C-alpha positions in Angstrom: -121.3 78.8 96.6 -121.8 80.6 93.3 -123.4 84.0 92.6 -126.3 82.6 90.5 -128.1 79.5 89.4 -126.1 77.1 87.4 -127.8 76.5 84.0 -125.3 74.1 82.4 -122.3 72.0 83.5 -119.7 70.4 81.3 -117.0 68.1 82.4 -113.8 69.0 80.7 -111.5 66.4 82.3 -108.3 66.6 84.2 -106.0 64.4 86.3 -107.6 61.8 88.5 -109.1 63.4 91.6 -108.5 66.9 90.2 -111.1 66.9 87.4 -112.5 70.2 86.2 -116.1 71.2 85.6 -117.1 74.1 83.4 -120.3 75.8 84.7 -122.5 78.3 83.0 -124.6 80.5 85.3 -127.8 82.3 84.9 -126.1 85.7 85.3 -123.8 85.0 82.3 -120.9 84.0 84.4 -118.7 81.1 83.4 -116.8 79.3 86.1 -114.1 76.7 86.2 -114.6 74.4 89.2 -111.9 72.0 90.4 -113.0 69.0 92.5 -110.1 69.4 94.9 -110.5 73.2 95.3 -113.5 74.8 96.9 -112.9 78.1 95.1 -114.1 78.3 91.5 -112.3 80.4 89.0 -114.2 82.8 86.7 -113.4 82.1 83.0 -115.6 84.7 81.3 -118.8 86.7 81.8 -121.2 87.5 79.0 -124.4 89.6 78.8 -127.3 87.2 79.0 -128.2 83.8 80.3 -126.1 80.8 79.4 -128.0 77.9 78.0 -125.2 75.6 76.9 -121.4 75.7 76.6 -118.3 73.6 75.6 -114.5 74.0 75.5 -112.5 72.6 72.6 -109.9 69.8 73.1 -107.0 72.3 73.2 -109.0 74.6 75.5 -108.3 77.5 73.2 -111.9 78.2 72.1 -115.1 78.4 74.0 -118.6 77.9 72.5 -121.6 79.4 74.3 -125.3 79.2 73.5 -127.4 81.9 75.2 -131.1 82.3 75.8 -131.5 84.0 72.5 -130.3 80.8 70.8 -127.2 82.5 69.5 -124.0 80.4 69.3 -120.9 82.5 70.0 -117.4 81.1 69.8 -114.7 82.9 71.7 -110.9 82.9 71.5 -109.7 82.1 75.0 -106.4 83.8 74.7 -107.5 87.0 73.0 -110.9 87.1 74.7 -112.5 87.9 71.3 -115.5 86.7 69.5 -114.5 84.6 66.5 -118.0 84.0 64.9 -121.6 83.6 65.8 -124.4 81.3 64.5 -128.2 81.6 65.1 -130.8 79.0 65.9 -128.6 77.0 68.3 -130.0 75.2 71.4 -126.9 73.1 72.2 -123.3 72.8 71.2 -120.4 70.3 71.4 -116.8 70.4 70.2 -115.2 67.5 68.4 -113.0 65.7 70.8 -110.6 64.6 68.0 -110.3 67.9 66.1 -109.9 71.3 67.8 -111.5 73.5 65.2 -114.8 71.6 64.6 -118.0 71.7 66.5 -121.7 70.7 66.1 -124.8 72.3 67.3 -128.5 71.7 67.1 -131.6 73.8 66.9 -135.0 73.8 65.3 -134.8 70.0 64.6 -131.6 70.4 62.5 -128.1 69.4 63.2 -125.3 71.7 62.1 -121.6 70.9 61.7 -119.1 73.8 61.4 -115.4 73.6 60.8 -113.2 76.7 61.5 -115.0 79.7 60.1 -116.5 77.9 57.1 -120.3 77.9 56.5 -122.1 75.3 58.5 -123.3 72.1 57.0 -126.8 71.0 58.2 -128.9 67.9 58.2 -132.1 66.9 59.9 -132.1 65.1 63.2 -133.4 61.6 63.0 -135.8 62.0 65.9 -136.8 65.5 64.9 -135.6 66.9 68.2 -132.5 66.4 70.3 -129.9 68.0 72.4 -126.2 67.6 71.3 -124.2 66.4 74.2 -121.0 65.0 72.5 -119.0 65.0 69.2 -116.2 62.4 68.7 -114.7 61.8 65.3 -117.6 61.4 62.9 -120.1 60.4 65.6 -122.5 62.9 67.3 -124.4 62.0 70.5 -127.9 63.5 70.8 -130.1 63.3 73.9 -133.9 63.5 73.6 -135.5 63.2 77.0 -134.1 59.9 78.2 -133.1 58.5 74.8 -129.4 58.9 73.6 -129.0 58.7 69.9 -125.7 58.2 68.0 -125.5 59.9 64.6 -122.8 59.1 62.0 -122.0 62.2 60.0 -119.6 62.2 57.0 -116.7 64.6 57.1 -116.6 65.0 53.3 -118.1 68.5 53.4 -115.6 70.0 55.9 -112.7 68.3 54.1 -113.8 69.8 50.8 -114.0 73.2 52.5 -110.4 72.9 53.6 -109.4 71.6 50.1 -111.0 74.6 48.4 -108.7 76.8 50.5 -105.6 74.5 49.8 -105.4 73.8 53.6 -104.2 70.2 52.9 -103.0 69.4 56.4 -106.3 70.3 58.0 -108.2 68.4 55.2 -106.0 65.4 56.0 -106.9 65.7 59.7 -110.6 65.9 58.8 -110.3 62.9 56.5 -108.8 60.9 59.4 -112.0 61.4 61.3 -113.8 59.3 58.7 -114.4 59.8 55.0 -115.1 57.5 52.0 -112.5 56.1 49.6 -113.5 58.6 47.0 -112.9 61.4 49.4 -109.4 60.1 50.2 -108.7 60.0 46.4 -110.0 63.5 46.1 -107.7 64.6 48.9 -104.8 62.8 47.3 -105.3 64.3 43.9 -105.8 67.8 45.2 -102.7 67.6 47.4 -100.7 66.3 44.5 -101.9 69.1 42.3 -101.1 71.5 45.1 -97.5 70.0 45.2 -98.0 68.8 48.8 -96.4 65.5 48.2 -96.4 64.4 51.9 -100.2 64.6 52.3 -100.7 63.2 48.8 -98.5 60.2 49.6 -100.4 59.5 52.8 -103.7 59.7 51.0 -102.6 57.5 48.1 -101.3 54.9 50.6 -104.8 54.9 52.1 -106.3 54.0 48.7 -103.4 51.8 47.7 -102.8 53.6 44.4 -99.2 52.5 43.6 -99.1 54.2 40.2 -99.4 57.7 41.8 -97.0 56.6 44.6 -94.4 55.8 41.9 -95.1 59.2 40.3 -94.6 61.0 43.7 -91.4 59.0 44.3 -90.1 60.0 40.8 -90.9 63.7 41.4 -89.2 63.6 44.8 -86.1 62.0 43.3 -86.0 64.6 40.6 -86.3 67.4 43.1 -83.4 65.9 45.1 -81.3 66.0 41.9 -82.0 69.7 41.6 -84.9 69.8 39.2 -87.2 72.7 40.1 -89.5 73.1 37.1 -92.9 73.1 38.8 -94.8 73.3 35.6 -93.1 70.1 34.3 -94.1 68.3 37.5 -97.7 69.5 37.1 -97.6 68.4 33.5 -96.6 64.9 34.6 -99.4 64.9 37.2 -102.0 66.0 34.6 -100.8 63.3 32.2 -101.3 60.7 35.0 -104.8 62.1 35.6 -105.7 61.8 32.0 -105.8 65.5 31.5 -103.8 65.2 28.3 -104.5 68.6 26.8 -103.6 70.4 30.0 -100.5 68.3 30.3 -99.5 69.1 26.7 -99.9 72.8 27.3 -97.8 72.6 30.5 -95.1 70.6 28.7 -95.0 73.3 26.0 -95.0 76.1 28.6 -92.1 74.4 30.5 -90.0 74.1 27.4 -90.4 70.3 27.1 -92.6 69.9 24.0 -90.9 66.6 23.1 -92.6 65.1 26.2 -96.0 66.1 24.9 -95.1 64.4 21.6 -94.0 61.3 23.4 -97.2 61.4 25.5 -99.4 61.5 22.4 -97.3 58.9 20.7 -97.7 56.5 23.7 -101.5 57.2 23.5 -101.4 56.4 19.7 -102.8 59.8 19.0 -100.4 60.4 16.2 -102.2 63.3 14.6 -102.0 65.3 17.8 -98.3 64.2 18.1 -97.6 65.5 14.6 -99.5 68.7 15.4 -97.3 69.2 18.5 -94.2 68.4 16.4 -95.2 71.1 13.9 -95.3 73.6 16.8 -92.0 72.5 18.2 -89.0 73.5 16.1 -86.6 71.7 18.5 -88.2 68.4 17.8 -88.3 69.0 14.1 -84.6 69.3 14.0 -84.2 66.0 15.8 -84.6 63.3 13.1 -84.5 60.5 15.6 -87.6 61.8 17.4 -89.4 62.1 14.1 -88.4 58.5 13.2 -89.5 57.3 16.6 -92.9 58.8 16.1 -93.4 57.2 12.7 -92.2 53.9 14.1 -94.7 54.1 16.9 -97.5 54.8 14.4 -96.5 51.8 12.4 -96.5 49.6 15.5 -99.9 50.8 16.4 -101.2 50.1 12.9 -99.7 46.6 13.2 -101.5 46.1 16.5 -104.8 47.1 14.9 -104.2 44.5 12.2 -103.5 47.0 9.4 -100.4 45.4 7.9 -100.4 47.5 4.7 -100.4 50.8 6.6 -97.9 49.4 9.1 -95.6 48.3 6.3 -95.7 51.6 4.4 -95.1 53.5 7.7 -92.1 51.4 8.5 -90.7 52.0 5.1 -91.3 55.8 5.6 -89.4 55.6 9.0 -86.5 53.6 7.4 -87.3 50.5 9.4 -86.8 48.2 6.5 -86.3 45.0 8.5 -89.7 45.3 10.2 -91.3 46.2 6.8 -89.7 43.1 5.3 -91.0 40.9 8.1 -94.6 42.2 7.5 -94.2 41.5 3.8 -93.0 38.0 4.5 -95.7 37.2 7.1 -98.4 38.3 4.6 -96.8 36.6 1.6 -96.3 39.8 -0.4 -93.7 38.5 -2.8 -94.0 41.3 -5.4 -93.5 44.0 -2.7 -90.4 42.2 -1.5 -89.0 42.0 -5.0 -89.7 45.7 -5.6 -88.0 46.6 -2.4 -84.9 44.5 -3.4 -84.7 46.3 -6.7 -84.8 49.7 -4.9 -82.1 48.8 -2.4 -78.5 49.4 -3.3 -76.1 46.5 -3.6 -74.1 47.9 -0.7 -77.1 47.2 1.6 -75.9 43.6 2.0 -77.6 42.9 5.3 -81.0 44.0 4.1 -80.6 42.1 0.9 -79.6 39.0 2.8 -82.8 39.2 4.9 -84.9 39.8 1.8 -83.3 36.7 0.2 -84.1 34.6 3.3 -87.7 35.7 3.3 -88.1 35.0 -0.4 -86.6 31.6 0.1 -89.1 30.9 2.9 -91.9 31.9 0.6 -90.7 29.4 -2.0 -89.5 32.0 -4.5 -86.1 30.5 -5.0 -85.2 32.2 -8.3 -85.9 35.6 -6.8 -83.9 34.7 -3.7 -81.0 33.6 -5.9 -81.1 36.9 -7.8 -81.0 38.8 -4.5 -78.1 36.8 -3.2 -76.2 37.4 -6.4 -76.9 41.1 -6.3 -75.5 41.4 -2.8 -72.6 39.0 -3.6 -73.7 36.8 -0.8 -72.3 33.6 -2.4 -72.4 31.6 0.8 -76.2 32.0 1.1 -76.5 31.4 -2.7 -74.6 28.1 -2.4 -76.8 27.1 0.6 -79.9 27.9 -1.4 -78.8 25.7 -4.3 -78.0 22.9 -1.8 -81.4 23.2 0.0 -83.3 23.3 -3.3 -81.2 20.5 -4.7 -80.1 22.6 -7.7 -76.9 20.7 -7.7 -75.6 21.7 -11.1 -76.0 25.4 -10.4 -74.2 24.8 -7.1 -71.3 23.0 -8.8 -71.0 25.8 -11.3 -70.9 28.3 -8.5 -68.2 26.6 -6.4 -66.0 26.2 -9.5 -65.2 29.9 -9.2 -65.9 30.2 -5.5 -63.9 27.4 -3.9 -64.4 28.6 -0.4 -68.1 27.5 -0.4 -67.6 24.0 -1.8 -68.4 22.4 1.6 -71.8 24.1 1.5 -72.7 22.3 -1.7 -70.9 19.1 -1.6 -71.7 18.0 1.9 -75.5 18.2 1.4 -75.0 16.6 -2.0 -73.2 13.7 -0.4 -76.0 13.3 2.2 -78.5 13.3 -0.6 -76.6 10.6 -2.5 -76.2 8.5 0.6 -80.0 8.7 1.3 -80.5 7.4 -2.2 -77.9 4.6 -1.8 -75.4 6.2 -4.2 -72.5 5.7 -1.9 -69.8 5.8 -4.5 -70.9 9.3 -5.7 -71.3 10.4 -2.1 -67.7 9.4 -1.5 -66.6 11.4 -4.5 -68.6 14.4 -3.3 -67.1 14.3 0.2 -63.7 14.0 -1.3 -64.3 17.1 -3.4 -65.3 18.8 -0.2 -62.1 17.6 1.4 -64.2 16.1 4.2 -62.8 12.6 4.4 -63.2 12.4 8.2 -66.9 13.3 7.9 -67.2 10.6 5.2 -65.6 8.0 7.5 -67.9 9.0 10.4 -70.9 8.7 8.1 -69.8 5.3 6.9 -69.3 4.3 10.5 -72.9 5.1 11.3 -74.1 3.3 8.2 -72.1 0.3 9.1 -73.6 0.2 12.6 -77.1 0.5 11.2 -76.5 -2.3 8.7 -75.2 -4.6 11.5 -78.2 -3.8 13.7 -80.4 -4.8 10.8 -78.4 -8.0 10.1 -77.4 -6.7 6.7 -73.9 -8.1 6.8 -73.1 -7.8 3.1 -74.0 -4.1 3.3 -71.8 -3.8 6.4 -68.9 -5.4 4.5 -69.5 -3.0 1.6 -69.4 0.0 4.0 -66.2 -1.3 5.6 -64.7 -1.4 2.1 -65.8 2.2 1.5 -64.2 3.2 4.9 -61.0 1.5 3.9 -60.9 3.5 0.7 -61.7 6.7 2.6 -58.9 6.0 5.0 -56.5 5.4 2.1 -57.5 8.8 0.6 -56.9 10.4 4.0 -53.5 8.7 4.4 -52.6 10.1 0.9 -53.7 13.6 1.9 -51.6 13.7 5.1 -48.6 11.8 3.8 -46.4 14.5 5.3 -47.1 13.1 8.8 -45.7 9.6 9.2 -47.4 8.8 12.4 -50.9 9.9 11.2 -50.3 8.2 7.8 -49.5 4.9 9.5 -52.6 5.2 11.6 -54.8 5.5 8.6 -53.0 2.7 6.8 -53.6 0.4 9.8 -57.3 1.5 9.7 -57.3 0.7 5.9 -56.1 -2.9 6.5 -58.5 -3.4 9.4 -61.5 -2.3 7.4 -60.4 -4.5 4.4 -60.3 -7.5 6.8 -63.7 -6.6 8.3 -65.2 -6.2 4.8 -64.0 -9.6 3.8 -65.3 -11.3 7.0 -68.8 -9.6 6.9 -69.0 -10.4 3.1 -68.6 -14.1 3.9 -70.7 -14.1 7.1 -73.6 -12.7 5.1 -74.0 -16.1 3.4 -73.5 -18.0 6.6 -76.1 -16.0 8.4 -78.6 -16.6 5.6 -77.9 -20.3 5.7 -78.5 -20.5 9.4 -81.6 -18.3 9.5 -83.3 -19.1 6.1 -84.8 -22.4 5.0 -83.1 -22.4 1.6 -79.8 -21.4 0.0 -78.6 -21.1 -3.6 -75.0 -22.0 -2.7 -73.5 -25.4 -3.1 -72.2 -27.3 0.0 -68.6 -26.9 -1.2 -69.0 -23.1 -1.4 -70.5 -22.9 2.1 -67.8 -25.3 3.4 -65.1 -23.1 1.9 -66.7 -19.9 3.2 -67.2 -21.2 6.7 -63.6 -22.6 6.8 -62.2 -19.2 5.6 -64.1 -17.4 8.3 -63.1 -19.8 11.0 -59.5 -19.4 10.1 -59.8 -15.6 10.0 -61.4 -15.6 13.4 -58.4 -17.4 14.9 -56.9 -13.9 15.5 -60.0 -11.8 16.2 -63.8 -11.8 15.7 -65.6 -8.6 14.6 -68.7 -7.7 16.5 -72.1 -9.2 15.5 -70.4 -12.2 13.8 -71.6 -15.4 15.6 -68.9 -18.0 16.2 -71.6 -20.6 16.9 -73.3 -20.0 13.6 -70.1 -20.1 11.7 -68.9 -23.3 13.4 -72.3 -25.0 13.0 -72.2 -24.2 9.2 -68.7 -25.6 9.0 -69.7 -28.7 10.9 -72.8 -29.4 8.7 -71.0 -28.7 5.4 -67.9 -30.6 6.5 -70.1 -33.6 7.0 -71.8 -33.1 3.6 -68.4 -32.9 1.8 -66.9 -35.8 3.9 -64.4 -33.7 5.8 -65.0 -35.5 9.1 -62.0 -34.3 11.0 -63.0 -30.8 10.4 -66.6 -31.6 11.4 -65.3 -33.1 14.7 -63.2 -30.0 15.3 -66.3 -27.7 14.7 -68.5 -29.7 17.0 -65.9 -29.8 19.7 -65.6 -26.0 19.5 -69.4 -25.7 19.6 -69.6 -27.7 22.8 -67.5 -25.0 24.5 -69.8 -22.2 23.3 -73.3 -21.0 24.3 -75.4 -22.1 21.3 -78.9 -20.6 20.8 -81.6 -22.9 22.1 -83.1 -23.3 18.7 -79.8 -24.7 17.3 -78.9 -26.8 20.3 -80.8 -29.9 19.0 -78.9 -29.7 15.7 -75.6 -29.6 17.5 -76.4 -32.5 19.8 -77.6 -34.6 16.8 -74.5 -33.7 14.8 -72.1 -34.6 17.7 -73.7 -38.0 17.9 -73.7 -38.5 14.1 -70.1 -37.5 13.6 -68.9 -40.2 16.0 -70.0 -42.8 13.5 -67.9 -41.3 10.7 -64.3 -42.1 9.9 -61.6 -39.9 11.3 -60.3 -38.4 8.0 -60.9 -35.6 5.6 -61.5 -36.1 1.9 -58.1 -35.7 0.3 -59.2 -33.5 -2.6 -60.5 -30.9 -0.1 -57.1 -30.4 1.6 -55.6 -27.0 0.6 -52.4 -27.1 -1.4 -49.6 -24.6 -0.9 -48.4 -23.5 -4.3 -45.2 -22.1 -2.8 -43.8 -25.1 -0.9 -46.1 -27.8 -2.5 -47.3 -28.8 0.9 -50.8 -30.3 1.4 -52.2 -28.5 4.4 -54.8 -29.6 6.9 -58.2 -28.0 6.5 -57.9 -26.2 9.9 -54.7 -24.4 10.9 -55.2 -23.1 14.4 -52.5 -20.5 14.0 -54.1 -18.8 11.1 -55.1 -18.7 7.4 -51.7 -19.7 5.9 -49.5 -22.6 5.1 -48.3 -24.7 8.1 -44.9 -25.2 6.4 -43.8 -22.0 4.8 -46.3 -19.5 6.3 -47.4 -18.2 2.9 -51.0 -16.7 3.2 -53.6 -18.5 1.1 -55.2 -16.4 -1.6 -58.9 -17.2 -2.2 -61.3 -16.7 -5.0 -63.9 -14.4 -3.5 -66.9 -16.3 -5.0 -66.1 -20.0 -4.5 -63.4 -19.4 -1.8 -61.1 -22.0 -3.3 -57.4 -21.5 -2.9 -56.0 -19.7 -6.0 -52.7 -21.0 -7.6 -50.8 -17.8 -7.0 -47.8 -16.8 -4.9 -47.0 -13.3 -3.9 -43.5 -11.9 -4.7 -41.8 -8.7 -3.8 -39.5 -6.3 -5.7 -36.0 -5.4 -4.9 -35.8 -2.2 -2.9 -34.4 -0.2 -5.8 -37.2 -1.1 -8.2 -40.2 1.2 -8.4 -43.7 0.0 -9.3 -43.7 1.9 -12.6 -40.4 0.2 -13.6 -41.7 -3.2 -12.6 -44.8 -2.8 -14.8 -42.6 -1.8 -17.8 -40.4 -4.8 -17.3 -43.3 -7.2 -17.0 -44.9 -5.7 -20.1 -41.8 -5.9 -22.2 -42.8 -9.6 -23.0 -39.2 -10.9 -23.7 -39.4 -14.0 -25.9 -38.3 -17.3 -24.5 -35.3 -19.1 -26.0 -36.0 -22.3 -27.9 -34.0 -25.0 -29.9 -34.8 -28.0 -31.9 -33.2 -31.4 -31.0 -33.5 -34.8 -32.7 -34.0 -37.8 -30.6 -33.9 -40.7 -33.0 -36.7 -40.2 -35.5 -38.4 -37.7 -33.2 -37.8 -33.9 -33.5 -38.2 -32.2 -30.0 -38.9 -28.5 -29.4 -37.4 -27.5 -26.1 -37.8 -24.1 -24.1 -34.9 -23.1 -21.9 -37.0 -21.1 -19.4 -34.5 -19.6 -17.1 -37.1 -17.5 -15.2 -38.9 -20.6 -14.1 -35.8 -22.0 -12.6 -34.8 -18.7 -10.9 -38.4 -18.1 -9.6 -38.7 -21.7 -8.3 -35.4 -21.3 -6.4 -36.9 -18.1 -4.8 -39.9 -20.1 -3.7 -37.9 -22.6 -1.7 -35.3 -20.1 -0.4 -34.8 -20.0 3.4 -32.9 -17.8 5.7 -30.2 -18.7 8.2 -32.7 -20.1 10.7 -34.2 -22.4 8.2 -37.4 -20.3 7.9 -38.9 -19.5 4.5 -38.0 -16.0 3.4 -40.2 -13.8 1.3 -40.0 -14.2 -2.5 -38.0 -11.3 -3.9 -37.3 -10.8 -7.7 -34.9 -8.6 -9.5 -35.1 -6.8 -12.9 -33.9 -9.7 -14.9 -36.6 -12.0 -13.5 -39.3 -9.4 -14.0 -38.3 -8.8 -17.6 -38.6 -12.6 -18.4 -42.1 -12.9 -16.8 -45.0 -13.0 -19.1 -47.6 -10.4 -18.3 -50.5 -12.9 -18.5 -48.9 -14.8 -15.5 -48.7 -11.8 -13.2 -51.6 -10.4 -11.2 -50.9 -6.9 -9.8 -53.0 -5.3 -7.0 -52.6 -1.6 -7.7 -53.2 0.2 -4.4 -53.0 3.9 -4.5 -50.2 5.8 -2.7 -48.8 5.7 -0.1 -49.1 1.9 -0.4 -46.9 -0.1 -2.8 -48.4 -2.4 -5.4 -48.8 -6.1 -4.5 -47.5 -8.7 -7.1 -48.7 -12.3 -7.5 -47.6 -14.9 -10.0 -49.9 -17.6 -11.2 -48.2 -21.0 -11.1 -50.9 -22.6 -13.3 -51.1 -20.3 -16.3 -53.9 -22.4 -17.8 -56.2 -21.3 -14.9 -57.7 -18.0 -15.8 -57.8 -15.5 -12.9 -59.7 -12.2 -12.9 -58.7 -9.2 -10.6 -61.2 -6.4 -9.8 -59.3 -3.2 -10.3 -61.4 -1.4 -7.8 -61.2 -3.7 -4.7 -58.2 -5.8 -5.8 -60.0 -9.1 -5.0 -59.2 -12.2 -7.2 -61.7 -14.6 -8.7 -61.7 -17.5 -11.0 -62.6 -16.0 -14.3 -65.6 -18.2 -15.0 -67.2 -17.4 -11.6 -66.5 -13.7 -12.0 -67.9 -13.4 -15.5 -71.0 -15.4 -14.6 -71.7 -13.1 -11.6 -71.1 -10.0 -13.7 -73.5 -11.3 -16.4 -76.1 -11.8 -13.7 -75.6 -8.8 -11.4 -73.7 -6.4 -13.6 -71.1 -5.6 -10.9 -68.3 -7.0 -8.8 -69.6 -9.2 -6.0 -67.4 -7.6 -3.4 -67.1 -3.9 -4.2 -70.2 -3.6 -6.4 -68.3 -1.7 -9.1 -69.6 -2.1 -12.7 -67.3 -3.8 -15.2 -67.0 -0.6 -17.2 -65.2 1.0 -14.3 -63.1 -2.1 -13.6 
């Protein structure tokens, strides 16, 4: 039982089975009633009749509405009135925030946080009794209709922010505010240096830029930085309050940061103004240079190259200014800058020269290189622009840069088929190995294109290059011998490709300008050479087929049979197989003999040799190699002889050139007077030709000084190879037969054949040298 009528009951919760009711009586008494206890406890007594009441979530404050529609809030601990509000008919505390309540009256809904002024709005139904308040939702009862009202918490949050109560504002925001309200809370907390609340609020709006700023400030504080004004300046700068930030930077003693800020914003006039106010920055030339550089970069971004260039020059950034001049083709400005630069500014002058070269101003570029003494770039410029004579004049005094001129010059010559001059250029550059590699590549290309005569010529050039290299490294016996072996190998390849060129033309073209005898001699020469080895791309089947056909034409039937027999053991191209089959059948009806005048004669041992010697291209009796005329490929009537070991090449030439007269005497034989020559040299040389060693084998022909002095110079042919090789000496045994020697390639020819070819072509058929240089 209670003392008066209960006007309002509020359930305030409690443990299960021990819930508590809060009852307001007509006599102003407020009781706390426990469900498991028959005795109510008096909480408070007021003057007047209680109309509505509620207890906050922490049970520290009690809100009461009396019959006079006055809302009174009491502090439960101190039993004191905190505040009062008029025009209230009902009240409810927020169940999620202890210091916020709502009340209604007169068709209006009021929300009040702490002791701040109430925020009001009209009830949707015009009337209603507030029975609950949770978060941002208010429950209003009108007769039997319960209405839920969503109310924003922006106003209470702002009220807390105005008083810098960031923690309370954050709690209010958690009840339900907009994204803009969260951002407002974050920024206010950040300006109020409450980084914890600011961080939480920025996380809500996912603003990582401000989160990075907060992290940076926290790290700086950990390192002992305590300048609050500097922190605030950074915050203002992030918020776009640049003038405030600049003032705070100045106030905190960090005016350079204000200058940096305006520089980053490309507000260079303000940056200069700040610089004028900051003596510390004026003394730091690097800061001034950085500002001017930034201004130039901004002008470049805005497509103002002239302003950017002038600004870069003012900042001393010459390289960037040079790049802008080059990009815009400002040749005159580049030249003027080069004239202003001192000759010690070698790097800048070099860059200017490169830019002028790119712009096609080669003369200006050369002047710049010469001013900076950059002879390497000058030589490269002459080479790139093919000003060869100027390059040659330069490297005469600057030998260190001859590679830069001569190597491109050699490449230029080779591209224009001037291989001789290219060889000379590479030799001047002392790049024989590069010359050899280049010739290797040319040889491969020629072979791929079936240009066998060119391939032979390139092999000859390689042989000559190897000889030059052997001469250069004569101090190393092993390396020198390697190059000499390469020399002989290339000479042999050159001869074989030279011959195979005609054979390939005969097989693959319908007509030929060569006589059958010449083709027969060529194919026989090549078959004999291939007894030991066959260079790549030379077809054995083509060579043997040519030999077989021409042997039949010149009546060398044994040789033709040999060639056809060899062909039957080879894989012949299908287009030639019919010719081979017909030839095999045809040759069976021919006599088993070779025409006698075709058989090669050895001028050393006077042996008539078979046309085919399976052991090689030499005499079957004495082993003397045959020497051929390199046009008709007939055997020449010459025999090689060697000098005694103590005779040098120079002495031998002097002895041969001495032209000692032969002894003569007159004798009478009846009525006839006979003139007789006593030619001792003929007898001694003939005895050398037939000399043998102890085993009965022919020994090499060796002559002494006496024999040399008695030889006539017209009978001797000398192949003058350069050092480290010795000269090769040959004696003609038929002096009436005129023989010509090319002094360049040392190949021998019948004089008539050689002279006719020179008249027609103007050059040696093998090495392509003009007669004037022979």
